[in-house]
N, C-alpha and C positions, 0 to 999 in steps of 0.2 A: 570625587571619592564617595560623596553621598549618593550619587547616581548608581555607583557600583553596588552599594549596600542595598538600595531599593531593588535593583535588578536581582541580586542574590536572594532577597526575601521572597521573590515571586517564583523562584525555581522549584522549590520543593512541591508546591501545588501543581506543577506541570505534569508530574508523573502519574497520570492515570490514562488508561487505554481507551480513549474516545476515538471512534472511527472518524477519519477525515471526511468532512461533509455529511457524515452520518447516513450516507446512502450507498456506501461502497461495500456491499455484502459480498465482495469478490470471492468467487470460487468456493463458497461454502462455509459452514460453521467452524470447521477445524482451524480456520485462520481468523476467527473473530476474537480480537484481542481482549474484548471486554469479558470473555469467559474466563480468562486467566486470573482476573482479580479475585475470583472465587477460590482459587487454589490456596492452600495454606502456605504461609511463608515460614521458612525454616532457616536455621543458622548454617552457613557454609564457611569452613576455614578459608580465609583469604588466599593463603598460599596453595590451596588445593584447586583453585579455579584457574582456567586458562582462557585467553581470548579465543572466541569461536569464529563468528562471522566478521571479517574485516570489511567494513563499508567505507571507511574514511581513508582516502589515499594519503592524507597528511597525518594519520594517526590521531591519538587523543590530543585535546587542547589543554595545555597547562592552565591557561586562563579560565577555561570553563571548570576545570577541576577545582581551582581555588574558589570560584563562585559557589560551587556546590558545598564546599567546606564552610564558607562563610554563611551560607543559607541555613544549614542544619545545626550549626553550633555544636553542642554536645549531644544532640539527639541522634537517633539512628538514621542512616541513609535509607531512602525508599528502596523496597525490594527490587532486585534484578531478576531477569529471566535466565535460567540455566538449562542447557541441554543435558539430558541424563547421560548420554553417551560421552564420556570423557570429561564431564563437569565443565563444559565449555560455555562461555557467556554468550547468550543470544542478544540480549539487550541490557546495557548498563556498564559498558567498559569505563565510562567516565566516573560512575559511582564506585566501581571497583578500584580505580586508580585513587580516588579520593579516600577510600578506606585505607589503602596502603600508605598514603601520605600522612593520614591521621594516626597511623600506627595501630589500627584496629586489627584484631585477630580474626574476627568473623564479620560477615555481612549477611543481611537477610536476602533470601532469594526464593523463587518459585521454580520447582523442577518440572521440566517438560520432556516427555518421551516423544521425540520427533526425529525425522530424517534430516540430513544436512540441507537438502533443498527446501524442506519445510522451514527449517531454522532461518534460511536466507529470506524467505518471504515474510516471516514473522519479524525479523530484524528490520526489514525495509518498512513494514507497516508501523512498527513501534517508533521508529525514528521520524516518521511522518506525522506522528500524533503528539510527540513531546520531546523535551530535551533540546540539545543543540542541533539546529537544522542541518541536513546534509547539503553539500554543495551541489550545483547542477552536474558537475563532472562525476561526483559520487553517485548521484541518482541514475545517471546514464550508465555508468559501469554496473550498478546493481540491476538495472533493467536488462542489460545484455546477459548477465548471469541468469536471470529469471527466464529469459527467452531461451537460453541454452538448456535449462532444466525442464521448462514447460513450454515447448514450442507450439502446443495445441491450444494454449490460452489466448483469448482474444486480445486485440490491442487495447481495448477499453479496460479489460480486467487488469492487465499489466500496468496500464496508466494509473488506475486507481490505487494500486499498491505502491508505486514509485513516486507519485506526485508529478509525473510528467504528462504531457498531452498524448492522446491517442495517436495524433498525427506524428509526434516524435517517435513513438513506439513503432509505428508502421515504417517510418524511415529507417530506424535501427534494424528492423527485421529485413528490409530490402538490402541494406548495406552489408549485412552479414550473410545474406543469401539464405536466411532461415525463414522460409515461408511454410514450414511444415504444419500439417493439420493432423488431427486424429485419424485413425484408420477408417472411421465412418465419414470422412470428408468434411468434418465440422470442427469449429473451434469452441472452446469453453468460454462462456460469457461471464459477466460479473455476478449474475444470479445463479450460477452453477448449471445453467442449461446449455446444451450444445446446439449451435446453429450453423447453417451452411455458410461457407466463405464465398459469398457471391453478392456483388453490389445490387443486382436486380432483386435478389431475395430480400435484402435489407430494406430497400425502398418499398417493396410490396408489403413487408411486415409492418413498416411504419404507417403505410396507407390504411391497412386493415385496422390498426389500433385507432387511428384518427377517426375513421368512419364509425367504429364501434363506440368511441368516447369523444364525440365532437367538441365537448367543452374542456377537455383535458389540456393543461398547460403543455407547451411543446417540450419543456424540460422533463416532464413526467413521461411523455411519449418516448423521448430518447432513452430515459432510464429503463422503462419497462420493456422496450424492444431491443435494447443494446445496440442502438443505431446512433451515430454521431448527431449532435444537436444541429450542425450545419445541414446534414442530409435531411433531417426532420423538417427544418425550415423550408428547404427546397421542395420537399414532397408536399408539405402543407400548402405552399404557394401554388403549386401545379394543380392540386385538387380544387382550390378555390377558383381557379380559372377554368375548371372543367376538363383538365387534361388528366391522363393517367400518371401514375407515380414515376415511371421510368423516363429518363432523359431521352428526348427525341421521339417520345411516344405520341400517339394521336389523341385527339380529344375523346374523353370517355363517353361511351354511349349513354344517351338520356334514359 
């Protein structure tokens, strides 16, 4: 029982929007959760709010709701995120349920004017940074919904949002037959830039960055070029042996 109370005491401090890994600037500032902490929190009537984005296939957890109640005591619950259209909850369904159980008439929240697809992305990112973690099945289901709404986003961008690997996202994309790209033949990367969907292009891009920044850590190369770390390792090894970046390529000219 003492362990439960220690666990509860940690929960309130979890509700801040730190980006996972702090390098996932995926798809632009409009999805930077840290920006929303600057929005004023206002009181919303509990009964006026409705569930918005359903990410958890099992619904809310009564155990987690009780932990929240134990954690805050008589204090206010941390602010939730609310979609302006329909007063639907983007992030904070457990907090909303805790407010109802406590008999609160209002709950603090920050109002966002966003589309349903934007709300989905924000909900996935928020649940990756705090609160009760999503199950693997929940994250896979969320990734499928994001791919359906944003088929031109890169595997790494969707992976950063959902907490899944880029390889898993690529597998989901193939399984659903959704390999769509933007009209310009490119996908949107984590840094908001569009790049060709071509393995050779990716290897050449990594090689160019390595040649320009020979002392850069390989993780930095992967992040800056939006190329998988495994591919960057392979390209780096080929360059050290004097070969070109592409598989099956010949030794680079001296």
